Residue, then its C-alpha position, 0 to 999 in steps of 0.5 A: m187459540t181463538k176461533n176467529i184466528l183459528l178459522t183463517a188459519i183453516a181458510t188461508s190453509l186450503l187456499m194455499a193448497a188449491l193455488p197454482a206452483a206460481a203463487d206458492p209460499a217461496h215465491r211470495a217470501q222473495a217478492v217480501a224479501v225485495i221489498k224489505k231489502d227498500f223499506q227502512p224503518r223509520g220512527q212508529a213506522s217499522l217493519d211489522r207494516l209489511a206483515e199479513d194477519g191471516l185475513q189477508a193472506v186469504c185475500n192476497r192469494t185470491g186476488n181480493k176473490p175468496p170463494e163464498y163460503i170462505a168469504k161469509g164465515l170470516e166476515g162473521d167472525q169480523l163482525a163478532g168482534v166488533k166493539y159497540p159503546a158500552d152506554g148504547k149511543l152510536m152517534g156522536d158530534w157531527k162536527s167533530g166528525e168532519r174534522l176527523a174525516q178531514s184530517g189525514r195525520g197519524f201514523t207517519w214515522t214523523d209523528d208521535p206514538g199514541l198521536p190522534v190518527g185522523g180519518n182521511c175519508y176524503n182520501c176514498h169517499q165523497i162527503a160534504p157538497k163543500e169538498l171539490s177533491y175527494g178520492t173515488v176507490g169508495p162510494s159517494l156518501f153524499h147523502f148517505g143518511k137522507l137516502r139510507g135513514n136515521t135508523l138505529e139500525m142503520q147506526k149500527y151498520v155505520y159503526s161497524k162499518i167504520y169498526n171493522a169493514k171487513a164484516y161486509n166486505l172481506c176483501s174491502e181495501m177500507p181500513r178496519f180503523g176499530h179493529v186495530g184501534a187507529l180510531n176509539e169509540k168517540q172517534i167512531k161515533d162522530l163519524v156515524a153522526l156525520l154521516l147520519d145526522p140530518e144537520s150534518p152537511v152530508n145530508k143537506 
């Protein structure tokens, strides 16, 4: 058992012991059974998508408000698992990043497994000014690089955040793109460039 899995398991056990009976495993199992009854596996969209890992269990059982000492410890474990590029370069091509941010393709039951997956970033964030329709689940990223600076430290932060947002906010709703293998190293670099490159429309 790895350190990350062990710590998550311990945290989950502690939280489960502290929760009221209404949130016990039996009730959760009943709820999951109802969902599974109507969720039919099709193509690559299998029933394993309904399974929660230990980290998700911590958030689910605390209403996304785990005790700070548990959250900070698990965030540290998530950050330690980020795999940075071997060449040390954290920025790619912002134009490719823009196409990736616009794309919401991949992982649906009609897609072939292995098909390149899009970032679908506009579903949750405002990014470039030309985009008139965007989600508000996440914060606006317009002028992100202009406001925060294109430093090596900021590049590392953005790369890490895209790779695994839970390294900074344990119960973040942002997908763990790199952690789950949805986006590869090059794609994450391109998104970093989209947000930080001075020539990107994000920073105009």
